[in-house]
C-alpha positions as CSV (number, residue, x, y, z in Angstrom):
1,X,5.3,-29.7,-116.2
2,X,6.3,-31.4,-112.9
3,X,3.9,-33.2,-110.6
4,X,3.7,-32.9,-106.9
5,X,2.1,-36.1,-105.5
6,X,0.6,-36.8,-109.0
7,X,-1.0,-33.3,-109.4
8,X,-0.1,-31.2,-112.4
9,X,1.4,-27.9,-111.3
10,X,3.3,-25.0,-112.9
11,X,6.3,-25.5,-115.1
12,X,9.6,-24.7,-113.5
13,X,12.8,-24.4,-115.6
14,X,15.7,-23.4,-113.4
15,X,19.4,-23.9,-113.6
16,X,21.1,-25.6,-110.7
17,X,22.4,-22.2,-109.5
18,X,19.0,-20.7,-109.8
19,X,17.4,-23.5,-107.8
20,X,20.1,-23.2,-105.2
21,X,19.5,-19.4,-105.0
22,X,15.7,-20.0,-104.8
23,X,16.2,-22.1,-101.7
24,X,18.8,-19.9,-100.1
25,X,16.6,-16.7,-100.4
26,X,14.4,-18.4,-97.8
27,X,17.2,-18.5,-95.2
28,X,15.5,-15.6,-93.5
29,X,17.5,-15.5,-90.3
30,X,20.9,-15.8,-92.2
31,X,22.1,-18.8,-90.3
32,X,23.1,-20.7,-93.6
33,X,20.8,-23.5,-92.8
34,X,17.1,-24.1,-93.8
35,X,14.5,-24.8,-91.1
36,X,11.3,-26.6,-91.7
37,X,9.4,-23.4,-92.1
38,X,12.0,-21.9,-94.4
39,X,11.9,-25.1,-96.6
40,X,8.1,-25.0,-96.5
41,X,8.2,-21.4,-97.8
42,X,10.7,-22.4,-100.5
43,X,8.6,-25.2,-101.8
44,X,5.6,-23.0,-101.8
45,X,7.4,-20.5,-103.9
46,X,8.3,-23.3,-106.3
47,X,4.6,-24.1,-106.8
48,X,4.3,-27.2,-104.6
49,X,0.7,-28.2,-104.0
50,X,1.7,-29.8,-100.7
51,X,4.6,-27.9,-99.4
52,X,4.5,-29.3,-95.9
53,X,4.7,-32.9,-97.2
54,X,7.4,-32.0,-99.7
55,X,9.4,-30.4,-96.8
56,X,9.1,-33.5,-94.7
57,X,10.2,-35.6,-97.6
58,X,13.2,-33.3,-98.2
59,X,14.2,-33.5,-94.6
60,X,14.0,-37.3,-94.7
61,X,16.1,-37.3,-97.9
62,X,18.7,-34.6,-97.2
63,X,18.9,-34.1,-93.3
64,X,21.9,-36.4,-92.7
65,X,22.4,-35.4,-89.0
66,X,18.7,-35.5,-88.2
67,X,18.6,-32.0,-86.6
68,X,15.6,-30.8,-88.5
69,X,17.6,-28.4,-90.7
70,X,19.3,-28.4,-94.0
71,X,22.8,-27.1,-93.5
72,X,25.4,-26.2,-96.2
73,X,26.9,-29.7,-96.1
74,X,23.5,-31.2,-96.8
75,X,22.4,-28.6,-99.3
76,X,23.4,-30.5,-102.4
77,X,21.3,-33.5,-101.4
78,X,18.3,-31.1,-101.0
79,X,18.9,-29.8,-104.6
80,X,19.2,-33.4,-105.9
81,X,15.9,-34.2,-104.2
82,X,14.2,-31.2,-105.7
83,X,15.4,-32.2,-109.2
84,X,14.3,-35.8,-108.6
85,X,10.8,-34.4,-107.8
86,X,10.7,-32.6,-111.1
87,X,11.8,-29.1,-110.3
88,X,13.6,-28.9,-113.7
89,X,17.2,-27.8,-114.2
90,X,17.5,-26.7,-117.7
């Protein structure tokens, strides 16, 4: 089980490639970057109890250039953040 702000939620066992694919499937406009809404939708799909908070934290952690998007260069940091939060990589 992973926790989201201390709350027990669903178990997620994903490989790193599956986790990356999970995030990229929410790039709905195909611009190869994830907006706040796209990140929010992705964290919701992963079972986050507070996806808006998780999105804000992910942007603080991974958005190196501060433009409010996660681009391909920043994507690995997003995945590292998700793993750190307990979205397990098996």
